[in-house]
C-alpha positions as a Markdown table, in Angstrom:
| # | Residue | x | y | z |
|---|---|---|---|---|
| 1 | Met | 98.1 | 153.5 | 49.9 |
| 2 | Val | 99.0 | 152.0 | 53.1 |
| 3 | Ala | 99.5 | 155.2 | 54.9 |
| 4 | Ala | 96.0 | 156.8 | 53.6 |
| 5 | Ile | 94.4 | 153.4 | 54.6 |
| 6 | Ser | 95.9 | 153.8 | 58.1 |
| 7 | Gln | 95.1 | 157.5 | 58.3 |
| 8 | Arg | 91.3 | 156.8 | 57.4 |
| 9 | Leu | 91.2 | 154.0 | 60.2 |
| 10 | Gln | 92.7 | 156.3 | 62.6 |
| 11 | Glu | 89.9 | 159.1 | 61.7 |
| 12 | Leu | 87.1 | 156.6 | 62.0 |
| 13 | Ala | 88.4 | 155.3 | 65.5 |
| 14 | Arg | 89.4 | 158.9 | 66.9 |
| 15 | Pro | 86.2 | 159.4 | 68.9 |
| 16 | Trp | 86.8 | 156.4 | 70.9 |
| 17 | Val | 90.6 | 156.0 | 70.9 |
| 18 | Gly | 91.6 | 159.7 | 70.9 |
| 19 | Gly | 94.7 | 160.8 | 69.2 |
| 20 | Glu | 96.8 | 157.7 | 69.9 |
| 21 | Ala | 99.8 | 157.5 | 67.6 |
| 22 | Val | 100.0 | 153.6 | 67.8 |
| 23 | Phe | 96.6 | 153.0 | 66.4 |
| 24 | Ala | 96.7 | 151.4 | 62.9 |
| 25 | Asp | 100.5 | 152.8 | 62.9 |
| 26 | Pro | 101.7 | 151.9 | 59.3 |
| 27 | Ala | 105.1 | 151.5 | 60.7 |
| 28 | Arg | 103.8 | 148.4 | 62.8 |
| 29 | Leu | 102.2 | 146.9 | 59.9 |
| 30 | Asp | 103.8 | 143.4 | 58.7 |
| 31 | Leu | 103.1 | 142.9 | 55.2 |
| 32 | Ala | 103.7 | 139.8 | 53.2 |
| 33 | Ala | 103.2 | 138.5 | 49.5 |
| 34 | Arg | 100.5 | 136.3 | 48.9 |
| 35 | Thr | 98.4 | 134.7 | 46.1 |
| 36 | Asp | 94.7 | 135.2 | 46.1 |
| 37 | Pro | 93.1 | 131.7 | 46.3 |
| 38 | Phe | 90.0 | 132.9 | 44.2 |
| 39 | Thr | 91.5 | 134.9 | 41.5 |
| 40 | Gly | 95.2 | 133.6 | 41.6 |
| 41 | Gln | 96.5 | 137.5 | 41.3 |
| 42 | Pro | 99.3 | 138.6 | 43.7 |
| 43 | Thr | 98.0 | 140.2 | 46.8 |
| 44 | Leu | 99.7 | 142.0 | 49.9 |
| 45 | Val | 98.2 | 141.0 | 53.3 |
| 46 | Gly | 99.2 | 143.0 | 56.5 |
| 47 | Lys | 98.8 | 142.5 | 60.0 |
| 48 | Trp | 99.0 | 144.7 | 63.0 |
| 49 | Ala | 100.2 | 143.1 | 66.1 |
| 50 | Pro | 98.0 | 143.5 | 69.2 |
| 51 | Asp | 98.9 | 146.9 | 71.0 |
| 52 | Ala | 98.9 | 147.6 | 74.7 |
| 53 | Glu | 95.0 | 147.2 | 74.8 |
| 54 | Gly | 95.0 | 144.2 | 72.9 |
| 55 | Arg | 93.7 | 146.0 | 69.6 |
| 56 | Arg | 94.9 | 144.3 | 66.5 |
| 57 | Gly | 94.2 | 144.8 | 62.7 |
| 58 | Ala | 94.5 | 143.4 | 59.1 |
| 59 | Val | 94.6 | 145.0 | 55.6 |
| 60 | Thr | 94.5 | 143.1 | 52.2 |
| 61 | Leu | 95.9 | 145.1 | 49.2 |
| 62 | Asn | 94.6 | 143.3 | 45.7 |
| 63 | Asp | 96.6 | 143.5 | 42.5 |
| 64 | Asp | 93.6 | 145.5 | 41.0 |
| 65 | Gly | 94.2 | 148.3 | 43.5 |
| 66 | Ser | 91.1 | 147.4 | 45.8 |
| 67 | Phe | 91.6 | 146.8 | 49.3 |
| 68 | Phe | 90.0 | 146.2 | 52.6 |
| 69 | Ala | 91.3 | 146.9 | 56.0 |
| 70 | Glu | 90.0 | 146.3 | 59.7 |
| 71 | His | 91.3 | 147.4 | 63.0 |
| 72 | Asp | 89.9 | 146.5 | 66.6 |
| 73 | Val | 88.5 | 149.5 | 68.7 |
| 74 | Leu | 87.3 | 147.5 | 71.6 |
| 75 | Val | 85.5 | 150.3 | 73.5 |
| 76 | Trp | 82.2 | 150.6 | 75.5 |
| 77 | Gln | 80.2 | 153.6 | 74.6 |
| 78 | Gly | 76.9 | 154.0 | 76.5 |
| 79 | Ala | 75.0 | 150.8 | 75.8 |
| 80 | His | 77.4 | 149.8 | 72.5 |
| 81 | Phe | 80.4 | 148.2 | 72.1 |
| 82 | Val | 82.7 | 149.8 | 69.5 |
| 83 | Glu | 84.0 | 146.4 | 67.9 |
| 84 | Ala | 86.2 | 147.8 | 65.1 |
| 85 | Val | 86.6 | 150.2 | 62.4 |
| 86 | Thr | 86.7 | 149.0 | 58.6 |
| 87 | Val | 87.8 | 150.8 | 55.4 |
| 88 | Trp | 87.5 | 149.6 | 51.9 |
| 89 | Gly | 87.7 | 150.8 | 48.5 |
| 90 | Arg | 90.3 | 151.5 | 45.5 |
| 91 | Pro | 92.4 | 154.4 | 44.8 |
| 92 | Gly | 90.4 | 157.5 | 44.8 |
| 93 | Val | 87.4 | 155.9 | 46.3 |
| 94 | Met | 87.6 | 155.0 | 50.0 |
| 95 | Lys | 84.5 | 154.1 | 52.1 |
| 96 | Gly | 84.7 | 153.5 | 55.9 |
| 97 | Glu | 82.6 | 152.5 | 58.9 |
| 98 | Ala | 82.7 | 151.6 | 62.7 |
| 99 | Arg | 81.0 | 148.3 | 63.7 |
| 100 | Phe | 78.9 | 148.5 | 66.9 |
| 101 | Leu | 77.5 | 145.7 | 68.9 |
| 102 | Asp | 74.7 | 145.7 | 71.5 |
| 103 | Glu | 74.8 | 144.6 | 75.0 |
| 104 | Thr | 74.1 | 141.0 | 73.8 |
| 105 | Gly | 77.1 | 141.0 | 71.5 |
| 106 | Glu | 74.8 | 141.2 | 68.2 |
| 107 | Pro | 75.3 | 143.9 | 65.7 |
| 108 | Ala | 73.8 | 147.3 | 66.7 |
| 109 | Thr | 71.6 | 148.8 | 64.0 |
| 110 | Gly | 71.2 | 152.4 | 62.9 |
| 111 | Arg | 75.0 | 153.2 | 63.7 |
| 112 | Gly | 77.9 | 153.9 | 61.4 |
| 113 | Leu | 80.0 | 156.4 | 59.8 |
| 114 | Gly | 80.6 | 157.1 | 56.2 |
């Protein structure tokens, strides 16, 4: 599952970071077992340490198969700042999008990826 999540994060970020192999690299993910404070169920929480550009990420893998991952992109594109890409879902159902900010740092509307 981690490889598929990493691949989707890379696909979403590719327009801005190119084909950089280090972006959301599953080999650089540090996973640790945790207990979800709300459900009490076992959870895996992972962190990508900052890369050479200062981009970092995180992933949560829940006991029920659901997950959420986010990784910084940190690139200006025209009048918008591409802050991060996110992926969420469960096995067989994965959604994702990029998060854009406008020049004031507020979320930019009307932008996104499916």
